[in-house]
C-alpha positions as CSV (number, residue, x, y, z in Angstrom):
1,X,-11.7,188.8,-14.1
2,X,-8.4,186.9,-14.0
3,X,-6.7,186.5,-11.3
4,X,-3.8,188.8,-10.1
5,X,-5.3,191.4,-12.6
6,X,-7.8,192.5,-10.5
7,X,-5.1,193.5,-8.2
8,X,-3.1,195.5,-10.6
9,X,-5.9,197.4,-11.6
10,X,-6.5,198.6,-8.1
11,X,-3.1,199.5,-7.6
12,X,-3.1,201.7,-10.6
13,X,-6.3,203.4,-9.5
14,X,-5.0,203.8,-5.9
15,X,-1.7,205.4,-7.7
16,X,-3.7,207.5,-9.5
17,X,-5.8,208.8,-6.7
18,X,-2.3,209.7,-4.8
19,X,-1.1,211.4,-7.7
20,X,-4.3,213.4,-8.1
21,X,-5.5,212.4,-11.2
22,X,-9.3,212.2,-9.9
23,X,-9.5,215.6,-8.2
24,X,-10.6,217.6,-11.2
25,X,-12.7,215.9,-13.4
26,X,-15.4,217.9,-15.0
27,X,-18.4,215.8,-13.7
28,X,-16.7,215.5,-10.0
29,X,-19.4,216.2,-7.0
30,X,-22.3,215.8,-9.7
31,X,-25.4,213.2,-9.5
32,X,-24.9,210.4,-12.0
33,X,-27.3,210.8,-14.8
34,X,-29.0,207.7,-14.8
35,X,-31.4,208.4,-17.9
36,X,-28.6,207.9,-20.3
37,X,-28.7,204.5,-21.6
38,X,-25.5,204.2,-23.7
39,X,-24.7,200.4,-22.7
40,X,-28.5,199.3,-23.6
41,X,-28.1,197.9,-27.3
42,X,-29.9,201.1,-29.5
43,X,-32.2,198.6,-30.8
44,X,-34.0,197.9,-27.4
45,X,-33.5,201.3,-26.0
46,X,-37.2,201.7,-27.0
47,X,-38.3,198.9,-25.6
48,X,-36.7,199.2,-22.2
49,X,-37.8,202.8,-21.7
50,X,-41.6,201.7,-22.2
51,X,-41.4,198.9,-19.8
52,X,-39.9,201.4,-17.3
53,X,-42.7,203.6,-17.4
54,X,-44.9,201.1,-17.0
55,X,-42.7,199.8,-13.9
56,X,-42.7,196.6,-15.3
57,X,-39.0,194.8,-13.8
58,X,-37.4,191.7,-14.8
59,X,-38.5,188.6,-13.0
60,X,-35.3,188.3,-11.1
61,X,-35.7,191.8,-9.8
62,X,-39.1,190.7,-8.7
63,X,-38.4,187.9,-6.7
64,X,-35.1,190.1,-5.2
65,X,-37.8,192.4,-3.8
66,X,-40.1,189.8,-2.6
67,X,-37.3,188.0,-0.7
68,X,-36.2,191.3,0.9
69,X,-40.2,192.1,1.6
70,X,-40.2,188.2,3.4
71,X,-36.9,189.1,5.5
72,X,-38.7,192.0,6.5
73,X,-41.2,190.5,7.9
74,X,-39.2,187.9,9.5
75,X,-37.3,190.2,11.6
76,X,-39.9,190.4,13.9
77,X,-41.8,187.5,14.0
78,X,-41.8,185.5,17.0
79,X,-40.6,181.7,16.8
80,X,-44.0,180.1,15.7
81,X,-45.4,177.7,13.3
82,X,-46.0,180.8,10.8
83,X,-42.4,182.1,11.1
84,X,-41.3,178.5,10.3
85,X,-43.7,178.9,7.5
86,X,-42.6,182.1,6.1
87,X,-38.8,180.4,6.5
88,X,-39.8,178.0,4.2
89,X,-41.4,180.6,1.9
90,X,-38.2,182.4,2.0
91,X,-35.9,179.7,1.3
92,X,-38.0,179.0,-2.0
93,X,-37.8,182.2,-3.3
94,X,-34.2,181.9,-2.8
95,X,-33.9,178.8,-4.4
96,X,-36.6,180.0,-7.1
97,X,-33.8,183.2,-7.8
98,X,-30.8,181.5,-7.6
99,X,-32.2,178.4,-10.3
100,X,-33.0,181.2,-12.6
101,X,-29.6,182.8,-12.6
102,X,-26.9,181.5,-15.4
103,X,-24.0,182.2,-13.7
104,X,-21.5,181.1,-11.2
105,X,-22.7,179.5,-7.8
106,X,-20.7,181.9,-5.7
107,X,-23.3,184.8,-6.3
108,X,-26.1,182.6,-5.1
109,X,-28.3,184.2,-2.1
110,X,-27.5,181.6,0.8
111,X,-31.0,180.0,2.3
112,X,-31.3,181.0,5.8
113,X,-32.5,177.8,7.3
114,X,-29.4,176.4,8.1
115,X,-28.4,177.8,11.1
116,X,-31.9,177.5,12.3
117,X,-31.7,173.3,11.7
118,X,-28.6,173.5,13.6
119,X,-29.8,175.4,16.7
120,X,-32.9,173.1,16.9
121,X,-30.7,169.7,16.4
122,X,-28.5,170.9,19.5
123,X,-31.0,172.0,21.5
124,X,-33.2,168.6,21.0
125,X,-30.0,166.6,21.9
126,X,-29.7,168.8,24.8
127,X,-32.8,168.1,26.0
128,X,-32.4,164.4,25.2
129,X,-29.2,164.0,27.3
130,X,-31.4,165.3,30.6
């Protein structure tokens, strides 16, 4: 979005909220109907529906799911060589996801090893000083 334009949009939305423009909307309080796919081009709707019914996800979404599973695995894992290997796998998955995207690098997922490396380097320096 154009810089500054977001701020104008936000201000207008806040003014409309203050004036009560969103108070009596027809579908207020009802769940969204996610089966409506008006944003999908008409010639792709059938193909998308078949893929959805077959539980087929785009590769990017599959990678994101695997990243989340790997992060969950790392949460309770003690500091061992196995944790190091799982962390390497996680960083590889994140790198793979980031390379599949064609967008801006600002939206890339950060890798998780930088803090661990900095901590290990600091601990090694303190051990050498002793």
